[in-house]
mmCIF file of the N, C-alpha and C atoms, coordinates in Angstrom:
data_MODEL
# 
_entry.id   MODEL 
# 
loop_
_atom_site.group_PDB 
_atom_site.id 
_atom_site.type_symbol 
_atom_site.label_atom_id 
_atom_site.label_alt_id 
_atom_site.label_comp_id 
_atom_site.label_asym_id 
_atom_site.label_entity_id 
_atom_site.label_seq_id 
_atom_site.pdbx_PDB_ins_code 
_atom_site.Cartn_x 
_atom_site.Cartn_y 
_atom_site.Cartn_z 
_atom_site.occupancy 
_atom_site.B_iso_or_equiv 
_atom_site.pdbx_formal_charge 
_atom_site.auth_seq_id 
_atom_site.auth_comp_id 
_atom_site.auth_asym_id 
_atom_site.auth_atom_id 
_atom_site.pdbx_PDB_model_num 
ATOM 1   N N  . MET A 1 1  ? -2.724  -5.095  -21.941 1.00 0.00 ? 1  MET A N  1 
ATOM 2   C CA . MET A 1 1  ? -2.311  -4.833  -20.569 1.00 0.00 ? 1  MET A CA 1 
ATOM 3   C C  . MET A 1 1  ? -1.854  -6.162  -19.943 1.00 0.00 ? 1  MET A C  1 
ATOM 4   N N  . ASP A 1 2  ? -0.830  -6.087  -19.104 1.00 0.00 ? 2  ASP A N  1 
ATOM 5   C CA . ASP A 1 2  ? -0.348  -7.282  -18.423 1.00 0.00 ? 2  ASP A CA 1 
ATOM 6   C C  . ASP A 1 2  ? -1.397  -7.776  -17.446 1.00 0.00 ? 2  ASP A C  1 
ATOM 7   N N  . ASP A 1 3  ? -1.382  -9.094  -17.212 1.00 0.00 ? 3  ASP A N  1 
ATOM 8   C CA . ASP A 1 3  ? -2.348  -9.684  -16.283 1.00 0.00 ? 3  ASP A CA 1 
ATOM 9   C C  . ASP A 1 3  ? -2.242  -9.064  -14.891 1.00 0.00 ? 3  ASP A C  1 
ATOM 10  N N  . TYR A 1 4  ? -1.020  -8.856  -14.439 1.00 0.00 ? 4  TYR A N  1 
ATOM 11  C CA . TYR A 1 4  ? -0.834  -8.316  -13.096 1.00 0.00 ? 4  TYR A CA 1 
ATOM 12  C C  . TYR A 1 4  ? -1.229  -6.836  -13.006 1.00 0.00 ? 4  TYR A C  1 
ATOM 13  N N  . SER A 1 5  ? -1.120  -6.104  -14.108 1.00 0.00 ? 5  SER A N  1 
ATOM 14  C CA . SER A 1 5  ? -1.481  -4.680  -14.084 1.00 0.00 ? 5  SER A CA 1 
ATOM 15  C C  . SER A 1 5  ? -2.955  -4.494  -13.760 1.00 0.00 ? 5  SER A C  1 
ATOM 16  N N  . GLU A 1 6  ? -3.781  -5.343  -14.322 1.00 0.00 ? 6  GLU A N  1 
ATOM 17  C CA . GLU A 1 6  ? -5.218  -5.271  -14.022 1.00 0.00 ? 6  GLU A CA 1 
ATOM 18  C C  . GLU A 1 6  ? -5.476  -5.586  -12.553 1.00 0.00 ? 6  GLU A C  1 
ATOM 19  N N  . CYS A 1 7  ? -4.762  -6.560  -12.029 1.00 0.00 ? 7  CYS A N  1 
ATOM 20  C CA . CYS A 1 7  ? -4.913  -6.906  -10.609 1.00 0.00 ? 7  CYS A CA 1 
ATOM 21  C C  . CYS A 1 7  ? -4.486  -5.746  -9.716  1.00 0.00 ? 7  CYS A C  1 
ATOM 22  N N  . LEU A 1 8  ? -3.389  -5.083  -10.087 1.00 0.00 ? 8  LEU A N  1 
ATOM 23  C CA . LEU A 1 8  ? -2.930  -3.937  -9.305  1.00 0.00 ? 8  LEU A CA 1 
ATOM 24  C C  . LEU A 1 8  ? -3.931  -2.791  -9.364  1.00 0.00 ? 8  LEU A C  1 
ATOM 25  N N  . ASP A 1 9  ? -4.528  -2.574  -10.518 1.00 0.00 ? 9  ASP A N  1 
ATOM 26  C CA . ASP A 1 9  ? -5.559  -1.531  -10.645 1.00 0.00 ? 9  ASP A CA 1 
ATOM 27  C C  . ASP A 1 9  ? -6.758  -1.840  -9.758  1.00 0.00 ? 9  ASP A C  1 
ATOM 28  N N  . ILE A 1 10 ? -7.170  -3.095  -9.737  1.00 0.00 ? 10 ILE A N  1 
ATOM 29  C CA . ILE A 1 10 ? -8.290  -3.504  -8.883  1.00 0.00 ? 10 ILE A CA 1 
ATOM 30  C C  . ILE A 1 10 ? -7.931  -3.313  -7.413  1.00 0.00 ? 10 ILE A C  1 
ATOM 31  N N  . ALA A 1 11 ? -6.695  -3.678  -7.043  1.00 0.00 ? 11 ALA A N  1 
ATOM 32  C CA . ALA A 1 11 ? -6.248  -3.502  -5.654  1.00 0.00 ? 11 ALA A CA 1 
ATOM 33  C C  . ALA A 1 11 ? -6.278  -2.029  -5.268  1.00 0.00 ? 11 ALA A C  1 
ATOM 34  N N  . ARG A 1 12 ? -5.800  -1.153  -6.164  1.00 0.00 ? 12 ARG A N  1 
ATOM 35  C CA . ARG A 1 12 ? -5.832  0.293   -5.887  1.00 0.00 ? 12 ARG A CA 1 
ATOM 36  C C  . ARG A 1 12 ? -7.266  0.778   -5.676  1.00 0.00 ? 12 ARG A C  1 
ATOM 37  N N  . GLN A 1 13 ? -8.172  0.355   -6.554  1.00 0.00 ? 13 GLN A N  1 
ATOM 38  C CA . GLN A 1 13 ? -9.568  0.767   -6.444  1.00 0.00 ? 13 GLN A CA 1 
ATOM 39  C C  . GLN A 1 13 ? -10.176 0.303   -5.126  1.00 0.00 ? 13 GLN A C  1 
ATOM 40  N N  . GLU A 1 14 ? -9.908  -0.950  -4.756  1.00 0.00 ? 14 GLU A N  1 
ATOM 41  C CA . GLU A 1 14 ? -10.468 -1.477  -3.509  1.00 0.00 ? 14 GLU A CA 1 
ATOM 42  C C  . GLU A 1 14 ? -9.883  -0.769  -2.289  1.00 0.00 ? 14 GLU A C  1 
ATOM 43  N N  . LEU A 1 15 ? -8.586  -0.485  -2.328  1.00 0.00 ? 15 LEU A N  1 
ATOM 44  C CA . LEU A 1 15 ? -7.976  0.230   -1.212  1.00 0.00 ? 15 LEU A CA 1 
ATOM 45  C C  . LEU A 1 15 ? -8.508  1.653   -1.101  1.00 0.00 ? 15 LEU A C  1 
ATOM 46  N N  . LYS A 1 16 ? -8.756  2.299   -2.228  1.00 0.00 ? 16 LYS A N  1 
ATOM 47  C CA . LYS A 1 16 ? -9.329  3.649   -2.196  1.00 0.00 ? 16 LYS A CA 1 
ATOM 48  C C  . LYS A 1 16 ? -10.755 3.625   -1.653  1.00 0.00 ? 16 LYS A C  1 
ATOM 49  N N  . LEU A 1 17 ? -11.502 2.580   -1.980  1.00 0.00 ? 17 LEU A N  1 
ATOM 50  C CA . LEU A 1 17 ? -12.851 2.431   -1.398  1.00 0.00 ? 17 LEU A CA 1 
ATOM 51  C C  . LEU A 1 17 ? -12.762 2.227   0.113   1.00 0.00 ? 17 LEU A C  1 
ATOM 52  N N  . ALA A 1 18 ? -11.816 1.405   0.547   1.00 0.00 ? 18 ALA A N  1 
ATOM 53  C CA . ALA A 1 18 ? -11.628 1.178   1.987   1.00 0.00 ? 18 ALA A CA 1 
ATOM 54  C C  . ALA A 1 18 ? -11.215 2.470   2.680   1.00 0.00 ? 18 ALA A C  1 
ATOM 55  N N  . GLN A 1 19 ? -10.337 3.226   2.028   1.00 0.00 ? 19 GLN A N  1 
ATOM 56  C CA . GLN A 1 19 ? -9.889  4.501   2.591   1.00 0.00 ? 19 GLN A CA 1 
ATOM 57  C C  . GLN A 1 19 ? -11.054 5.468   2.754   1.00 0.00 ? 19 GLN A C  1 
ATOM 58  N N  . ALA A 1 20 ? -11.914 5.532   1.755   1.00 0.00 ? 20 ALA A N  1 
ATOM 59  C CA . ALA A 1 20 ? -13.083 6.416   1.822   1.00 0.00 ? 20 ALA A CA 1 
ATOM 60  C C  . ALA A 1 20 ? -14.040 5.973   2.932   1.00 0.00 ? 20 ALA A C  1 
ATOM 61  N N  . ALA A 1 21 ? -14.244 4.676   3.067   1.00 0.00 ? 21 ALA A N  1 
ATOM 62  C CA . ALA A 1 21 ? -15.139 4.165   4.114   1.00 0.00 ? 21 ALA A CA 1 
ATOM 63  C C  . ALA A 1 21 ? -14.573 4.467   5.497   1.00 0.00 ? 21 ALA A C  1 
ATOM 64  N N  . LEU A 1 22 ? -13.261 4.294   5.663   1.00 0.00 ? 22 LEU A N  1 
ATOM 65  C CA . LEU A 1 22 ? -12.639 4.594   6.955   1.00 0.00 ? 22 LEU A CA 1 
ATOM 66  C C  . LEU A 1 22 ? -12.740 6.084   7.278   1.00 0.00 ? 22 LEU A C  1 
ATOM 67  N N  . ARG A 1 23 ? -12.511 6.925   6.287   1.00 0.00 ? 23 ARG A N  1 
ATOM 68  C CA . ARG A 1 23 ? -12.642 8.376   6.511   1.00 0.00 ? 23 ARG A CA 1 
ATOM 69  C C  . ARG A 1 23 ? -14.066 8.733   6.931   1.00 0.00 ? 23 ARG A C  1 
ATOM 70  N N  . ARG A 1 24 ? -15.037 8.127   6.244   1.00 0.00 ? 24 ARG A N  1 
ATOM 71  C CA . ARG A 1 24 ? -16.438 8.390   6.583   1.00 0.00 ? 24 ARG A CA 1 
ATOM 72  C C  . ARG A 1 24 ? -16.728 7.963   8.025   1.00 0.00 ? 24 ARG A C  1 
ATOM 73  N N  . ASP A 1 25 ? -16.253 6.772   8.405   1.00 0.00 ? 25 ASP A N  1 
ATOM 74  C CA . ASP A 1 25 ? -16.479 6.281   9.765   1.00 0.00 ? 25 ASP A CA 1 
ATOM 75  C C  . ASP A 1 25 ? -15.811 7.182   10.797  1.00 0.00 ? 25 ASP A C  1 
ATOM 76  N N  . MET A 1 26 ? -14.628 7.699   10.458  1.00 0.00 ? 26 MET A N  1 
ATOM 77  C CA . MET A 1 26 ? -13.922 8.566   11.399  1.00 0.00 ? 26 MET A CA 1 
ATOM 78  C C  . MET A 1 26 ? -14.626 9.924   11.534  1.00 0.00 ? 26 MET A C  1 
ATOM 79  N N  . VAL A 1 27 ? -15.140 10.445  10.427  1.00 0.00 ? 27 VAL A N  1 
ATOM 80  C CA . VAL A 1 27 ? -15.857 11.730  10.463  1.00 0.00 ? 27 VAL A CA 1 
ATOM 81  C C  . VAL A 1 27 ? -17.153 11.583  11.251  1.00 0.00 ? 27 VAL A C  1 
ATOM 82  N N  . GLU A 1 28 ? -17.816 10.450  11.091  1.00 0.00 ? 28 GLU A N  1 
ATOM 83  C CA . GLU A 1 28 ? -19.103 10.232  11.755  1.00 0.00 ? 28 GLU A CA 1 
ATOM 84  C C  . GLU A 1 28 ? -18.955 9.717   13.184  1.00 0.00 ? 28 GLU A C  1 
ATOM 85  N N  . TYR A 1 29 ? -17.724 9.499   13.633  1.00 0.00 ? 29 TYR A N  1 
ATOM 86  C CA . TYR A 1 29 ? -17.509 8.975   14.983  1.00 0.00 ? 29 TYR A CA 1 
ATOM 87  C C  . TYR A 1 29 ? -17.961 10.014  16.001  1.00 0.00 ? 29 TYR A C  1 
ATOM 88  N N  . PRO A 1 30 ? -18.698 9.575   17.023  1.00 0.00 ? 30 PRO A N  1 
ATOM 89  C CA . PRO A 1 30 ? -19.222 10.537  18.013  1.00 0.00 ? 30 PRO A CA 1 
ATOM 90  C C  . PRO A 1 30 ? -18.101 11.210  18.816  1.00 0.00 ? 30 PRO A C  1 
ATOM 91  N N  . THR A 1 31 ? -18.277 12.489  19.064  1.00 0.00 ? 31 THR A N  1 
ATOM 92  C CA . THR A 1 31 ? -17.301 13.240  19.861  1.00 0.00 ? 31 THR A CA 1 
ATOM 93  C C  . THR A 1 31 ? -17.760 13.263  21.304  1.00 0.00 ? 31 THR A C  1 
ATOM 94  N N  . PRO A 1 32 ? -16.983 13.545  22.295  1.00 0.00 ? 32 PRO A N  1 
ATOM 95  C CA . PRO A 1 32 ? -15.548 13.753  22.222  1.00 0.00 ? 32 PRO A CA 1 
ATOM 96  C C  . PRO A 1 32 ? -14.806 12.423  22.069  1.00 0.00 ? 32 PRO A C  1 
ATOM 97  N N  . ILE A 1 33 ? -13.623 12.493  21.475  1.00 0.00 ? 33 ILE A N  1 
ATOM 98  C CA . ILE A 1 33 ? -12.803 11.306  21.267  1.00 0.00 ? 33 ILE A CA 1 
ATOM 99  C C  . ILE A 1 33 ? -11.738 11.270  22.358  1.00 0.00 ? 33 ILE A C  1 
ATOM 100 N N  . ALA A 1 34 ? -11.814 10.253  23.174  1.00 0.00 ? 34 ALA A N  1 
ATOM 101 C CA . ALA A 1 34 ? -10.825 10.087  24.226  1.00 0.00 ? 34 ALA A CA 1 
ATOM 102 C C  . ALA A 1 34 ? -9.583  9.417   23.638  1.00 0.00 ? 34 ALA A C  1 
ATOM 103 N N  . VAL A 1 35 ? -8.441  9.710   24.204  1.00 0.00 ? 35 VAL A N  1 
ATOM 104 C CA . VAL A 1 35 ? -7.188  9.130   23.724  1.00 0.00 ? 35 VAL A CA 1 
ATOM 105 C C  . VAL A 1 35 ? -7.198  7.613   23.856  1.00 0.00 ? 35 VAL A C  1 
ATOM 106 N N  . CYS A 1 36 ? -7.888  7.108   24.851  1.00 0.00 ? 36 CYS A N  1 
ATOM 107 C CA . CYS A 1 36 ? -7.900  5.669   25.088  1.00 0.00 ? 36 CYS A CA 1 
ATOM 108 C C  . CYS A 1 36 ? -9.086  4.983   24.402  1.00 0.00 ? 36 CYS A C  1 
ATOM 109 N N  . ASP A 1 37 ? -9.727  5.622   23.458  1.00 0.00 ? 37 ASP A N  1 
ATOM 110 C CA . ASP A 1 37 ? -10.864 5.057   22.751  1.00 0.00 ? 37 ASP A CA 1 
ATOM 111 C C  . ASP A 1 37 ? -10.370 3.986   21.771  1.00 0.00 ? 37 ASP A C  1 
ATOM 112 N N  . GLU A 1 38 ? -10.569 2.724   22.128  1.00 0.00 ? 38 GLU A N  1 
ATOM 113 C CA . GLU A 1 38 ? -10.048 1.609   21.338  1.00 0.00 ? 38 GLU A CA 1 
ATOM 114 C C  . GLU A 1 38 ? -10.655 1.541   19.941  1.00 0.00 ? 38 GLU A C  1 
ATOM 115 N N  . GLN A 1 39 ? -11.939 1.811   19.820  1.00 0.00 ? 39 GLN A N  1 
ATOM 116 C CA . GLN A 1 39 ? -12.586 1.721   18.512  1.00 0.00 ? 39 GLN A CA 1 
ATOM 117 C C  . GLN A 1 39 ? -12.051 2.777   17.546  1.00 0.00 ? 39 GLN A C  1 
ATOM 118 N N  . PHE A 1 40 ? -11.883 4.006   18.026  1.00 0.00 ? 40 PHE A N  1 
ATOM 119 C CA . PHE A 1 40 ? -11.351 5.055   17.161  1.00 0.00 ? 40 PHE A CA 1 
ATOM 120 C C  . PHE A 1 40 ? -9.889  4.788   16.824  1.00 0.00 ? 40 PHE A C  1 
ATOM 121 N N  . ASN A 1 41 ? -9.125  4.319   17.820  1.00 0.00 ? 41 ASN A N  1 
ATOM 122 C CA . ASN A 1 41 ? -7.728  3.984   17.568  1.00 0.00 ? 41 ASN A CA 1 
ATOM 123 C C  . ASN A 1 41 ? -7.618  2.856   16.539  1.00 0.00 ? 41 ASN A C  1 
ATOM 124 N N  . HIS A 1 42 ? -8.552  1.932   16.557  1.00 0.00 ? 42 HIS A N  1 
ATOM 125 C CA . HIS A 1 42 ? -8.577  0.862   15.556  1.00 0.00 ? 42 HIS A CA 1 
ATOM 126 C C  . HIS A 1 42 ? -8.831  1.448   14.158  1.00 0.00 ? 42 HIS A C  1 
ATOM 127 N N  . LEU A 1 43 ? -9.741  2.407   14.070  1.00 0.00 ? 43 LEU A N  1 
ATOM 128 C CA . LEU A 1 43 ? -9.987  3.082   12.787  1.00 0.00 ? 43 LEU A CA 1 
ATOM 129 C C  . LEU A 1 43 ? -8.726  3.794   12.298  1.00 0.00 ? 43 LEU A C  1 
ATOM 130 N N  . LEU A 1 44 ? -8.028  4.459   13.200  1.00 0.00 ? 44 LEU A N  1 
ATOM 131 C CA . LEU A 1 44 ? -6.779  5.134   12.846  1.00 0.00 ? 44 LEU A CA 1 
ATOM 132 C C  . LEU A 1 44 ? -5.739  4.136   12.336  1.00 0.00 ? 44 LEU A C  1 
ATOM 133 N N  . ASP A 1 45 ? -5.632  3.011   13.026  1.00 0.00 ? 45 ASP A N  1 
ATOM 134 C CA . ASP A 1 45 ? -4.672  1.977   12.634  1.00 0.00 ? 45 ASP A CA 1 
ATOM 135 C C  . ASP A 1 45 ? -5.004  1.416   11.253  1.00 0.00 ? 45 ASP A C  1 
ATOM 136 N N  . GLN A 1 46 ? -6.262  1.117   11.031  1.00 0.00 ? 46 GLN A N  1 
ATOM 137 C CA . GLN A 1 46 ? -6.671  0.577   9.730   1.00 0.00 ? 46 GLN A CA 1 
ATOM 138 C C  . GLN A 1 46 ? -6.447  1.603   8.622   1.00 0.00 ? 46 GLN A C  1 
ATOM 139 N N  . SER A 1 47 ? -6.707  2.855   8.920   1.00 0.00 ? 47 SER A N  1 
ATOM 140 C CA . SER A 1 47 ? -6.495  3.917   7.944   1.00 0.00 ? 47 SER A CA 1 
ATOM 141 C C  . SER A 1 47 ? -5.015  4.016   7.563   1.00 0.00 ? 47 SER A C  1 
ATOM 142 N N  . GLU A 1 48 ? -4.148  3.903   8.538   1.00 0.00 ? 48 GLU A N  1 
ATOM 143 C CA . GLU A 1 48 ? -2.704  3.944   8.282   1.00 0.00 ? 48 GLU A CA 1 
ATOM 144 C C  . GLU A 1 48 ? -2.258  2.736   7.465   1.00 0.00 ? 48 GLU A C  1 
ATOM 145 N N  . ARG A 1 49 ? -2.799  1.583   7.756   1.00 0.00 ? 49 ARG A N  1 
ATOM 146 C CA . ARG A 1 49 ? -2.454  0.373   6.992   1.00 0.00 ? 49 ARG A CA 1 
ATOM 147 C C  . ARG A 1 49 ? -2.874  0.505   5.524   1.00 0.00 ? 49 ARG A C  1 
ATOM 148 N N  . VAL A 1 50 ? -4.053  1.053   5.290   1.00 0.00 ? 50 VAL A N  1 
ATOM 149 C CA . VAL A 1 50 ? -4.531  1.251   3.919   1.00 0.00 ? 50 VAL A CA 1 
ATOM 150 C C  . VAL A 1 50 ? -3.656  2.278   3.213   1.00 0.00 ? 50 VAL A C  1 
ATOM 151 N N  . ARG A 1 51 ? -3.297  3.355   3.904   1.00 0.00 ? 51 ARG A N  1 
ATOM 152 C CA . ARG A 1 51 ? -2.432  4.382   3.316   1.00 0.00 ? 51 ARG A CA 1 
ATOM 153 C C  . ARG A 1 51 ? -1.083  3.791   2.915   1.00 0.00 ? 51 ARG A C  1 
ATOM 154 N N  . LYS A 1 52 ? -0.505  2.979   3.782   1.00 0.00 ? 52 LYS A N  1 
ATOM 155 C CA . LYS A 1 52 ? 0.783   2.352   3.487   1.00 0.00 ? 52 LYS A CA 1 
ATOM 156 C C  . LYS A 1 52 ? 0.673   1.366   2.321   1.00 0.00 ? 52 LYS A C  1 
ATOM 157 N N  . ALA A 1 53 ? -0.424  0.641   2.252   1.00 0.00 ? 53 ALA A N  1 
ATOM 158 C CA . ALA A 1 53 ? -0.621  -0.303  1.148   1.00 0.00 ? 53 ALA A CA 1 
ATOM 159 C C  . ALA A 1 53 ? -0.722  0.435   -0.185  1.00 0.00 ? 53 ALA A C  1 
ATOM 160 N N  . LEU A 1 54 ? -1.463  1.540   -0.202  1.00 0.00 ? 54 LEU A N  1 
ATOM 161 C CA . LEU A 1 54 ? -1.556  2.348   -1.422  1.00 0.00 ? 54 LEU A CA 1 
ATOM 162 C C  . LEU A 1 54 ? -0.190  2.915   -1.805  1.00 0.00 ? 54 LEU A C  1 
ATOM 163 N N  . ALA A 1 55 ? 0.555   3.392   -0.825  1.00 0.00 ? 55 ALA A N  1 
ATOM 164 C CA . ALA A 1 55 ? 1.888   3.942   -1.098  1.00 0.00 ? 55 ALA A CA 1 
ATOM 165 C C  . ALA A 1 55 ? 2.811   2.859   -1.652  1.00 0.00 ? 55 ALA A C  1 
ATOM 166 N N  . ALA A 1 56 ? 2.704   1.648   -1.130  1.00 0.00 ? 56 ALA A N  1 
ATOM 167 C CA . ALA A 1 56 ? 3.539   0.548   -1.613  1.00 0.00 ? 56 ALA A CA 1 
ATOM 168 C C  . ALA A 1 56 ? 3.212   0.203   -3.064  1.00 0.00 ? 56 ALA A C  1 
ATOM 169 N N  . LEU A 1 57 ? 1.936   0.290   -3.427  1.00 0.00 ? 57 LEU A N  1 
ATOM 170 C CA . LEU A 1 57 ? 1.560   0.006   -4.810  1.00 0.00 ? 57 LEU A CA 1 
ATOM 171 C C  . LEU A 1 57 ? 2.073   1.068   -5.769  1.00 0.00 ? 57 LEU A C  1 
ATOM 172 N N  . GLU A 1 58 ? 2.210   2.292   -5.300  1.00 0.00 ? 58 GLU A N  1 
ATOM 173 C CA . GLU A 1 58 ? 2.650   3.396   -6.147  1.00 0.00 ? 58 GLU A CA 1 
ATOM 174 C C  . GLU A 1 58 ? 4.173   3.533   -6.196  1.00 0.00 ? 58 GLU A C  1 
ATOM 175 N N  . ALA A 1 59 ? 4.861   2.968   -5.225  1.00 0.00 ? 59 ALA A N  1 
ATOM 176 C CA . ALA A 1 59 ? 6.316   3.119   -5.156  1.00 0.00 ? 59 ALA A CA 1 
ATOM 177 C C  . ALA A 1 59 ? 6.998   2.313   -6.260  1.00 0.00 ? 59 ALA A C  1 
ATOM 178 N N  . PRO A 1 60 ? 8.039   2.886   -6.848  1.00 0.00 ? 60 PRO A N  1 
ATOM 179 C CA . PRO A 1 60 ? 8.785   2.115   -7.850  1.00 0.00 ? 60 PRO A CA 1 
ATOM 180 C C  . PRO A 1 60 ? 9.491   0.945   -7.185  1.00 0.00 ? 60 PRO A C  1 
ATOM 181 N N  . CYS A 1 61 ? 9.568   -0.131  -7.898  1.00 0.00 ? 61 CYS A N  1 
ATOM 182 C CA . CYS A 1 61 ? 10.182  -1.337  -7.359  1.00 0.00 ? 61 CYS A CA 1 
ATOM 183 C C  . CYS A 1 61 ? 11.579  -1.499  -7.957  1.00 0.00 ? 61 CYS A C  1 
ATOM 184 N N  . PHE A 1 62 ? 12.582  -1.536  -7.116  1.00 0.00 ? 62 PHE A N  1 
ATOM 185 C CA . PHE A 1 62 ? 13.953  -1.729  -7.567  1.00 0.00 ? 62 PHE A CA 1 
ATOM 186 C C  . PHE A 1 62 ? 14.330  -3.183  -7.357  1.00 0.00 ? 62 PHE A C  1 
ATOM 187 N N  . VAL A 1 63 ? 14.745  -3.829  -8.422  1.00 0.00 ? 63 VAL A N  1 
ATOM 188 C CA . VAL A 1 63 ? 15.185  -5.214  -8.344  1.00 0.00 ? 63 VAL A CA 1 
ATOM 189 C C  . VAL A 1 63 ? 16.660  -5.242  -8.729  1.00 0.00 ? 63 VAL A C  1 
ATOM 190 N N  . PRO A 1 64 ? 17.529  -5.477  -7.768  1.00 0.00 ? 64 PRO A N  1 
ATOM 191 C CA . PRO A 1 64 ? 18.948  -5.497  -8.093  1.00 0.00 ? 64 PRO A CA 1 
ATOM 192 C C  . PRO A 1 64 ? 19.285  -6.701  -8.971  1.00 0.00 ? 64 PRO A C  1 
ATOM 193 N N  . THR A 1 65 ? 20.130  -6.478  -9.935  1.00 0.00 ? 65 THR A N  1 
ATOM 194 C CA . THR A 1 65 ? 20.555  -7.574  -10.806 1.00 0.00 ? 65 THR A CA 1 
ATOM 195 C C  . THR A 1 65 ? 22.073  -7.649  -10.792 1.00 0.00 ? 65 THR A C  1 
ATOM 196 N N  . PRO A 1 66 ? 22.615  -8.832  -10.995 1.00 0.00 ? 66 PRO A N  1 
ATOM 197 C CA . PRO A 1 66 ? 24.070  -8.963  -10.992 1.00 0.00 ? 66 PRO A CA 1 
ATOM 198 C C  . PRO A 1 66 ? 24.688  -8.253  -12.204 1.00 0.00 ? 66 PRO A C  1 
ATOM 199 N N  . ARG A 1 67 ? 25.890  -7.767  -12.047 1.00 0.00 ? 67 ARG A N  1 
ATOM 200 C CA . ARG A 1 67 ? 26.584  -7.085  -13.134 1.00 0.00 ? 67 ARG A CA 1 
ATOM 201 C C  . ARG A 1 67 ? 27.071  -8.068  -14.192 1.00 0.00 ? 67 ARG A C  1 
ATOM 202 N N  . LYS A 1 68 ? 27.259  -9.319  -13.835 1.00 0.00 ? 68 LYS A N  1 
ATOM 203 C CA . LYS A 1 68 ? 27.723  -10.320 -14.779 1.00 0.00 ? 68 LYS A CA 1 
ATOM 204 C C  . LYS A 1 68 ? 26.651  -11.389 -14.936 1.00 0.00 ? 68 LYS A C  1 
ATOM 205 N N  . LEU A 1 69 ? 26.496  -11.887 -16.160 1.00 0.00 ? 69 LEU A N  1 
ATOM 206 C CA . LEU A 1 69 ? 25.458  -12.882 -16.428 1.00 0.00 ? 69 LEU A CA 1 
ATOM 207 C C  . LEU A 1 69 ? 25.687  -14.157 -15.632 1.00 0.00 ? 69 LEU A C  1 
ATOM 208 N N  . THR A 1 70 ? 26.897  -14.641 -15.640 1.00 0.00 ? 70 THR A N  1 
ATOM 209 C CA . THR A 1 70 ? 27.207  -15.883 -14.929 1.00 0.00 ? 70 THR A CA 1 
ATOM 210 C C  . THR A 1 70 ? 28.509  -15.688 -14.178 1.00 0.00 ? 70 THR A C  1 
ATOM 211 N N  . PRO A 1 71 ? 28.665  -16.380 -13.074 1.00 0.00 ? 71 PRO A N  1 
ATOM 212 C CA . PRO A 1 71 ? 29.919  -16.269 -12.323 1.00 0.00 ? 71 PRO A CA 1 
ATOM 213 C C  . PRO A 1 71 ? 31.107  -16.682 -13.198 1.00 0.00 ? 71 PRO A C  1 
ATOM 214 N N  . GLY A 1 72 ? 32.191  -15.923 -13.097 1.00 0.00 ? 72 GLY A N  1 
ATOM 215 C CA . GLY A 1 72 ? 33.380  -16.260 -13.849 1.00 0.00 ? 72 GLY A CA 1 
ATOM 216 C C  . GLY A 1 72 ? 33.432  -15.682 -15.257 1.00 0.00 ? 72 GLY A C  1 
ATOM 217 N N  . ARG A 1 73 ? 32.355  -15.119 -15.746 1.00 0.00 ? 73 ARG A N  1 
ATOM 218 C CA . ARG A 1 73 ? 32.321  -14.523 -17.086 1.00 0.00 ? 73 ARG A CA 1 
ATOM 219 C C  . ARG A 1 73 ? 32.622  -13.035 -16.963 1.00 0.00 ? 73 ARG A C  1 
ATOM 220 N N  . SER A 1 74 ? 33.217  -12.458 -17.965 1.00 0.00 ? 74 SER A N  1 
ATOM 221 C CA . SER A 1 74 ? 33.584  -11.039 -17.910 1.00 0.00 ? 74 SER A CA 1 
ATOM 222 C C  . SER A 1 74 ? 32.617  -10.149 -18.671 1.00 0.00 ? 74 SER A C  1 
ATOM 223 N N  . ILE A 1 75 ? 31.512  -10.680 -19.155 1.00 0.00 ? 75 ILE A N  1 
ATOM 224 C CA . ILE A 1 75 ? 30.536  -9.901  -19.903 1.00 0.00 ? 75 ILE A CA 1 
ATOM 225 C C  . ILE A 1 75 ? 29.511  -9.340  -18.938 1.00 0.00 ? 75 ILE A C  1 
ATOM 226 N N  . GLU A 1 76 ? 29.309  -8.021  -18.988 1.00 0.00 ? 76 GLU A N  1 
ATOM 227 C CA . GLU A 1 76 ? 28.318  -7.394  -18.124 1.00 0.00 ? 76 GLU A CA 1 
ATOM 228 C C  . GLU A 1 76 ? 26.906  -7.622  -18.673 1.00 0.00 ? 76 GLU A C  1 
ATOM 229 N N  . SER A 1 77 ? 25.946  -7.549  -17.788 1.00 0.00 ? 77 SER A N  1 
ATOM 230 C CA . SER A 1 77 ? 24.558  -7.838  -18.156 1.00 0.00 ? 77 SER A CA 1 
ATOM 231 C C  . SER A 1 77 ? 23.781  -6.604  -18.605 1.00 0.00 ? 77 SER A C  1 
ATOM 232 N N  . ARG A 1 78 ? 24.439  -5.474  -18.800 1.00 0.00 ? 78 ARG A N  1 
ATOM 233 C CA . ARG A 1 78 ? 23.677  -4.309  -19.205 1.00 0.00 ? 78 ARG A CA 1 
ATOM 234 C C  . ARG A 1 78 ? 23.576  -4.186  -20.685 1.00 0.00 ? 78 ARG A C  1 
# 
């Protein structure tokens, strides 16, 4: 396995643990929840950040490459 693949797996595991902890905190948050409740809104914000981080790790990465190896050459890089 590549060195970075193990790091990405660890990052996914840690983010999933954070996601579970945030969900637990949100479920256990005392009701009623006011719209202006800063603590709950902070939990929502953190939950969204973790969700986006997980999505970014799962998204395919496109790296554009030039069609020619070197400027001025007519050989394509594919």
